[in-house]
LORO-835222 format. One line per field, with one value per residue (C-alpha): residue number from 1; y, x, z. Coordinates in steps of 0.25 Angstrom, whole numbers, plus 2048, in hexadecimal, padded with zeros to 3 digits. Each point is the difference from the previous one (the first is absolute). Layout:
# residues N
pos	c(NUM_...)
Y	c(Y_...)
X	c(X_...)
Z	c(Z_...)
END
This chain:
# residues 312
pos	c(1_2_3_4_5_6_7_8_9_10_11_12_13_14_15_16_17_18_19_20_21_22_23_24_25_26_27_28_29_30_31_32_33_34_35_36_37_38_39_40_41_42_43_44_45_46_47_48_49_50_51_52_53_54_55_56_57_58_59_60_61_62_63_64_65_66_67_68_69_70_71_72_73_74_75_76_77_78_79_80_81_82_83_84_85_86_87_88_89_90_91_92_93_94_95_96_97_98_99_100_101_102_103_104_105_106_107_108_109_110_111_112_113_114_115_116_117_118_119_120_121_122_123_124_125_126_127_128_129_130_131_132_133_134_135_136_137_138_139_140_141_142_143_144_145_146_147_148_149_150_151_152_153_154_155_156_157_158_159_160_161_162_163_164_165_166_167_168_169_170_171_172_173_174_175_176_177_178_179_180_181_182_183_184_185_186_187_188_189_190_191_192_193_194_195_196_197_198_199_200_201_202_203_204_205_206_207_208_209_210_211_212_213_214_215_216_217_218_219_220_221_222_223_224_225_226_227_228_229_230_231_232_233_234_235_236_237_238_239_240_241_242_243_244_245_246_247_248_249_250_251_252_253_254_255_256_257_258_259_260_261_262_263_264_265_266_267_268_269_270_271_272_273_274_275_276_277_278_279_280_281_282_283_284_285_286_287_288_289_290_291_292_293_294_295_296_297_298_299_300_301_302_303_304_305_306_307_308_309_310_311_312)
Y	c(9E6_80D_800_7FB_80B_80A_7FA_800_80F_803_7FA_804_80D_809_7F9_803_80F_801_7FA_809_80C_7FD_7FE_80D_809_7F8_805_80E_803_7FC_7FF_7F9_7F2_805_7F8_80E_803_7F2_800_80D_7FB_7F5_80B_808_7F4_7FC_80A_7FD_7F0_7FF_807_7F8_7F3_805_805_7F2_7FA_80B_800_7F0_801_809_80C_80C_80A_80F_804_7FB_80D_806_7F5_801_810_7FF_7F4_808_80D_7F8_7F8_80D_808_7F6_7FF_80F_800_7F6_7F3_7F4_7FD_7F2_804_80B_7F7_7F7_80B_804_7F1_7FF_80C_7FA_7F4_808_807_7F2_7FD_80C_7FD_7F1_805_80A_7F8_7F2_803_80B_7FA_80D_800_7FF_80A_80B_7FC_800_80C_807_7FA_806_80D_7FF_7FB_80C_809_7FA_7FF_810_802_7F9_808_80D_7FD_801_7F4_7F9_7FE_7FB_7F1_7F7_7FA_7F2_804_803_7F2_7FB_808_804_7F3_7F4_7F2_7FD_807_7FE_80C_7FD_805_7F6_7F5_804_800_7F2_7FA_804_7FC_7F2_800_804_7F5_7F6_805_800_7F3_7F7_804_800_80E_802_7F6_808_80D_7FA_7F9_80D_808_7F4_7FE_805_7F9_7F3_802_805_7F2_7F9_806_80A_80D_80A_80C_7FB_7FE_80E_806_7FA_804_80E_801_7F8_80B_80C_7FA_7FE_80E_805_7F7_806_80E_7FD_7FC_80D_808_7FA_801_80F_804_808_7FF_806_802_7FD_7F4_7F4_808_7FB_7F2_7F9_801_7FA_7F5_7FD_800_7F8_7F5_800_7FF_7F4_7F8_803_801_80C_7F8_7F7_7F2_7FE_804_7FD_809_7FB_808_80C_801_800_80A_80A_7FE_805_80C_803_7FE_808_80C_7FF_7FD_80D_808_7FB_805_80D_7FF_80A_7FC_805_7F7_7F5_802_7FF_7F3_7F9_804_7F9_7F4_7FF_802_7F5_7F7_801_7FE_7F4_7FA_802_7FA_7F3_7FE_801_7F7_7F6)
X	c(38F_805_809_7F5_7F7_80C_802_7F1_7FF_80D_7FA_7F2_7FF_800_7F3_7FA_805_7F9_7F3_800_802_7F5_7F6_805_7FE_7F3_7FA_805_7FD_7F3_807_80D_7FA_7F9_805_805_809_805_804_806_808_806_802_809_807_804_80D_805_7FD_807_80C_7FF_802_80F_802_7FE_80A_80A_7FD_801_80E_802_801_7F7_7FC_7FC_801_7F3_7FA_80A_7FE_7F1_802_80A_7FA_7F2_809_808_7F4_7F7_80B_803_7F0_7FE_80C_7FA_806_7F7_7FA_806_80D_7FF_7FC_80D_809_7FB_801_80E_804_7FA_809_80C_7FC_800_80D_807_7F9_805_80E_803_7F9_807_80D_804_7F8_7FA_7F3_7F4_7F8_80B_801_7F1_7FF_80A_7FA_7F2_806_806_7F4_7F8_809_7FE_7F2_800_80A_7F8_7F3_805_7F7_7F4_7F7_7FF_7F3_7FA_7FF_7F7_7F3_806_80B_7F6_7FA_80C_7FD_7F1_7FA_7F9_7FE_7F1_7FF_80F_80A_80B_80A_7FC_801_80E_803_7FA_807_80E_7FC_7FD_80D_808_7F9_804_80E_803_7F9_803_80D_80F_801_7F6_807_80D_7F9_7FC_80E_807_7F8_801_80F_807_80E_7F9_7F9_80E_807_7F4_806_7F4_803_7FD_803_7F7_7F4_802_801_7F3_7F8_804_7FD_7F3_7FC_803_7F9_7F3_802_800_7F4_7F9_804_7FA_7F3_7FF_803_7F5_7F6_802_802_80E_80E_803_80F_7FD_7F7_804_808_7FB_7FB_80C_7FB_7F2_808_80A_7F5_7F7_80B_805_7F1_7FF_80A_80D_80C_808_80C_7FC_7FE_7F2_7F2_7F6_7F9_7F3_802_805_7F3_7F8_80A_7FE_7F1_802_806_7F6_7F4_807_801_7F3_7F9_805_7FD_7F2_7FF_805_80E_80A_80C_809_7FB_801_80E_801_7F9_806_80E_7FC_7FC_80D_807_7F8_802_80E_801_7F7_809_80B_7F9_7FB_80F_806_7F6_803)
Z	c(989_802_7F5_7F7_804_7FD_7F2_7FD_804_7F8_7F4_800_809_7F3_7FB_80E_7FF_7F2_805_80C_7F7_7F6_80C_807_7F3_7FC_80D_7FF_7F1_7F9_7F2_805_7FC_7F3_7F3_7FA_80B_802_7F1_802_80C_7F7_7F5_809_805_7F2_7FF_80E_7FE_7F3_807_80C_7F8_7FC_80E_806_7F8_803_810_800_7FC_80B_7F8_7FE_7F4_804_7F2_7FC_800_7F7_7F6_800_7FD_7F6_7F8_800_7FB_7F5_7FB_7FF_7FA_7F5_7FC_800_7F6_7F7_805_7FF_80F_7FF_7FD_80A_80B_7FC_801_80E_805_7FA_808_80D_7FD_7FF_80E_806_7F9_807_80E_7FF_7FC_80B_80B_7FC_7F9_809_80C_804_808_7F6_808_7FE_7F1_7FC_808_7F8_7F3_804_801_7F2_7FA_807_7F9_7F2_801_803_7F5_7F5_803_807_80B_7F6_800_7F1_7FA_7F2_7FF_7F7_805_7FE_80A_80A_800_808_80D_7FE_7F8_805_7FD_804_80E_803_7FD_7F7_80A_80B_7F6_7FC_810_802_7F4_805_80F_7F9_7F8_80D_809_7F4_800_80E_804_7F4_7F9_804_7FF_80A_809_7FE_804_80D_803_7FD_80A_80A_7FF_7F5_803_801_7F2_7FB_804_7F8_7F3_7FD_7FA_80A_7F7_7F4_80B_806_7F2_7FB_80D_7FF_7F2_802_80B_7F7_7F3_809_805_7F2_7FC_80C_7FB_7F3_806_809_7F4_7F8_80C_803_7F2_802_804_80D_802_80F_7FE_807_80B_80E_7FA_806_80F_7FC_7F8_80B_80B_7F8_7FE_80E_805_7F6_809_7F8_809_7FD_803_7F5_7FD_806_7FB_7F6_7F5_802_80F_7F8_7F8_80D_806_7F4_801_80F_7FB_7F6_809_80C_7F5_7FA_80D_806_7F4_802_80E_7FC_807_7FB_7F7_80A_80A_7F7_7FE_80E_802_7F3_808_80C_7F9_7F8_80E_806_7F4_801_80F_7FF_7F6_809_80D_7F8_7FB_80E_806_7F6)
END
C-alpha cells in the first residue's frame, strides 16, 4: 500500500501542485482567473513549452541541452537580419531553423563522439551563440518586419493565440512519438540502460543526434515565435529560458538521469512555472524575488527527482 501511494504521488503530485497554485493566486488576486489573464498565461507559456518538448527528448536519453537560450536568440537574430535585407520571411525562417539544426549536430558530436559531459558541451555552445548574436546585431535590437510575420506570435484563431496552438501541436506530436514509435522507445531505452540498448542493435549514435537536433530545431521555432510576438530581435532574447524549461521538465516527472517520465507531465510542469511567475507578478512581487523563488523550485524539483529515484 505504501509503495502504491508513493507511485501515485510521484505520478500526480505535479497536478496537485498546479491546482494549489491556481487556488492560492485566485484568492490573492481578483484578476488572476479572468479569461484575459488565463489566455495571457498560456501565451507566455508557449515559447517555454515548445522548447520543453525538445528538452524532454534530450533528458530522457540522459543528456541535457543548456544551449537553448542561445539558439532562441540566434534564430531570432538570423531570421530578422535576413528579412530586413529583403529575404522572404519563409526562407529566413528556414535558414534560422537550418542553423539551429547545425547547432544540434555540434552538440551531439562533441557529447557522443568525444564522450564529453553534455552539460559542459552545451554550456560552451551557449557562450558561442551568445557571441554570434551580439556580433550580428552589434548589441542593437533589429526592427522592421511585415505585418504578416507578426501573425505567428500575435495572431489568434478564434480566442486562442496562435503560439498556444503551435505549442499544443508539438506536445501532441511529442506524445505520439514517445508513446507509439520505435524511436520513442529507443529514447527511453537509452536513458534507462544504454548498454542493454546497444546490445539489441539499436543505433544509439543516430538516436542521440536526432534528439539534440530536434531540441535545437524546436528552440529555433520558439525563437521565431518570440521574435514575432515582441516584434524585434534582441541579441539577449532567450538567455535564461533554460532554467524555466529544465525546471518545468523535471517538475513534470522526467528523471534527470533519463529513461523515465511522460510528456503530459511536462505540460503540467511548464504550466506550474508560468502560473507561478504570473501569480507573483499579479501580487506585485519584485522580479528579483521571483528569481529566488524559481531557483528554489528548481532545486526542489531536482532534489525530489533524486529522492524518488533513490526510493525506487
